[in-house]
C-alpha positions in Angstrom: 65.0 109.8 148.0 64.5 113.0 150.1 68.2 112.6 151.2 69.3 112.8 147.6 67.8 116.2 147.3 70.0 117.5 150.1 73.2 115.9 148.7 75.9 118.3 147.3 76.6 117.4 143.7 80.1 116.2 143.2 82.5 116.9 140.3 84.7 114.3 138.7 88.2 115.5 137.7 88.9 112.4 135.6 87.6 114.0 132.3 90.0 115.7 130.0 89.3 119.3 128.9 87.7 119.5 125.5 88.9 122.6 123.7 88.8 121.3 120.2 87.3 124.4 118.7 89.8 126.7 120.4 93.4 127.3 119.3 96.3 127.7 121.7 99.9 127.3 121.0 101.2 124.4 123.1 97.6 123.5 123.9 98.5 120.2 125.5 100.8 121.8 128.0 98.2 124.5 128.8 95.4 122.1 129.3 97.6 119.8 131.4 98.5 122.7 133.7 94.8 123.5 134.1 93.8 119.9 134.8 96.6 119.4 137.3 95.8 122.6 139.2 92.1 121.8 139.5 92.7 118.2 140.5 95.1 119.4 143.2 92.4 121.6 144.7 93.6 124.9 143.3 91.6 127.8 142.1 93.0 129.1 138.9 93.6 132.4 137.1 94.2 132.5 133.4 96.5 135.3 132.5 97.5 136.9 129.2 96.8 139.6 126.6 93.2 140.2 125.4 91.9 138.1 122.6 93.8 134.9 123.5 90.6 132.9 124.4 90.9 133.0 128.2 87.2 133.6 128.8 86.2 130.9 126.3 88.6 128.5 127.9 87.2 129.1 131.3 83.7 128.2 130.1 85.1 125.1 128.3 86.7 124.0 131.5 83.4 124.1 133.3 81.6 122.3 130.4 84.3 119.6 130.3 84.0 118.8 134.0 80.2 119.0 133.7 80.2 121.8 136.3 77.4 124.4 136.4 78.8 127.9 136.7 78.0 131.5 137.3 80.0 134.2 135.4 80.6 137.8 136.1 83.0 140.6 135.0 84.8 142.4 137.8 84.7 146.2 138.0 86.5 148.8 140.1 83.2 149.4 142.0 83.0 145.9 143.5 82.8 145.5 147.2 81.7 142.7 149.5 78.1 143.8 148.7 78.5 142.3 145.2 80.6 139.3 146.1 79.2 138.2 149.5 75.9 140.1 149.7 74.2 142.5 152.0 70.9 143.9 153.3 68.4 145.1 150.6 65.0 146.7 151.1 61.8 144.8 150.6 58.6 146.3 149.3 57.2 146.6 152.9 60.1 148.7 154.0 62.0 145.9 155.9 65.5 144.7 155.1 66.6 141.2 154.3 69.9 139.7 153.4 70.5 138.9 149.7 73.5 136.8 148.8 76.1 138.1 146.4 77.6 136.2 143.4 79.9 134.2 145.6 77.3 132.9 148.0 74.9 132.3 145.1 77.1 129.5 144.0 76.4 127.4 147.1 72.6 127.7 147.8 69.4 128.2 145.9 68.0 131.4 147.3 64.4 130.2 147.2 64.5 126.6 148.2 67.8 126.8 150.3 68.9 123.5 148.7 72.7 123.2 148.3 74.2 123.7 144.9 77.7 123.5 143.5 78.2 126.2 140.8 81.7 127.1 139.9 82.4 130.9 139.6 84.1 132.5 136.6 85.3 136.1 137.2 86.4 137.8 134.0 89.1 140.4 134.4 89.4 139.7 138.1 92.1 142.2 138.8 89.9 145.1 137.7 88.4 144.9 141.2 90.0 146.0 144.4 90.4 142.3 145.4 91.0 142.9 149.1 87.9 145.2 149.4 85.7 143.0 147.2 86.6 139.6 148.7 87.6 140.5 152.3 87.1 137.6 154.6 86.6 135.2 151.7 90.3 134.7 151.8 89.8 132.5 154.8 87.0 130.6 153.2 89.1 129.8 150.2 91.6 128.0 152.4 88.9 125.9 154.2 88.2 128.0 157.3 84.7 128.6 158.6 83.8 132.3 158.7 80.9 134.1 160.3 79.4 137.0 158.4 78.0 140.1 160.0 74.5 139.5 158.6 71.4 137.7 159.8 69.1 135.5 157.7 65.3 135.9 157.8 65.2 133.2 160.5 67.3 135.5 162.7 70.4 133.2 162.6 73.9 134.6 161.9 75.0 133.6 158.4 78.0 131.3 158.2 80.2 130.1 155.4 82.0 126.9 155.9 83.7 124.0 154.0 81.9 120.8 153.2 82.3 118.1 155.8 80.2 115.3 154.3 78.0 114.7 151.2 74.7 115.7 152.9 73.9 119.0 154.4 71.1 120.4 156.6 68.9 122.7 154.6 68.4 126.1 156.2 68.6 129.8 155.3 71.8 130.7 157.2 74.5 128.1 156.4 76.4 128.2 153.1 78.5 125.2 152.4 81.5 125.4 150.0 81.8 122.0 148.2 85.2 120.5 148.4 85.3 120.3 144.6 84.1 123.8 144.0 86.5 126.0 142.0 86.9 129.7 141.2 88.3 130.5 137.7 89.5 134.0 137.0 90.9 135.7 133.9 93.4 138.5 134.0 94.3 140.9 131.1 98.0 141.6 131.5 97.9 144.3 128.8 95.8 146.7 130.8 97.9 147.2 133.9 97.3 151.0 134.1 93.7 150.6 135.2 94.1 147.5 137.3 94.4 147.0 141.0 97.4 145.2 142.3 96.6 141.8 143.8 97.8 141.2 147.3 100.1 138.2 148.0 97.5 136.8 150.4 95.1 136.5 147.5 97.6 135.4 144.9 98.9 132.5 146.9 95.4 130.9 146.8 95.5 130.5 143.1 97.5 128.8 140.3 98.4 131.4 137.7 98.4 129.9 134.2 99.6 131.9 131.2 97.6 131.9 128.0 99.9 133.5 125.4 99.4 134.8 121.9 100.9 132.6 119.1 104.5 133.5 118.3 104.1 133.1 114.6 101.1 134.9 113.1 100.9 133.9 109.4 98.6 132.6 106.7 98.6 129.1 108.1 97.5 130.4 111.6 94.7 132.5 110.0 93.5 129.4 108.1 93.4 127.5 111.5 91.2 130.2 113.0 88.9 130.4 110.0 88.4 126.7 110.2 87.7 126.7 113.9 85.2 129.5 113.4 83.5 127.6 110.5 84.3 130.4 108.0 87.1 128.7 106.1 85.6 129.9 102.8 86.2 133.6 103.9 88.1 135.4 101.2 91.3 137.2 102.2 94.4 138.4 100.3 98.0 138.0 101.2 100.0 141.3 101.0 
């Protein structure tokens, strides 16, 4: 029906995360932490050294919950222009509002139909979080916020939480689905070039450690080679 086209797609949190081709020490505990946080309405940040599989795990989380997603890598140049959006010039010299990566998760920019795409931000603390996300702090806690931009119809753009399963289709309202999630990754080994995250931002997330294996030996190498489908790779023990 026409009404179905305007329904926000929902996510079921009953599935278990499938990470069979990824290796983590204490995998069951790690995945249980992720599942529990997401089911309880938390956004999550996977923290740990580089090479531990944080980015791959973030994508597997989305796949397991059958959630479409957008993915981006944060940089120190980020501002609300990249995350929320801003005015950009058209070919005829006029300006029009173009949504950033955050708003792109909630509405198709051409049809204005609602969508529910989760957002993965790799190396999230490389950005100046307060500058890049700004008023989105309030949106992450369920408050309605008014942006200082106008849509092509001349209406002020608003961002608000989902109130029911159907929404009115227009070019100025962005609805955050109740089961939408933001998944970030944070490289704890690169602190010198990272911005400190404010407490106001941190308390909106569950921080879940993804550590390196404690014992790196031949048996661990064999596990990785098998997961990578290169178990016949020749190597020598020293």
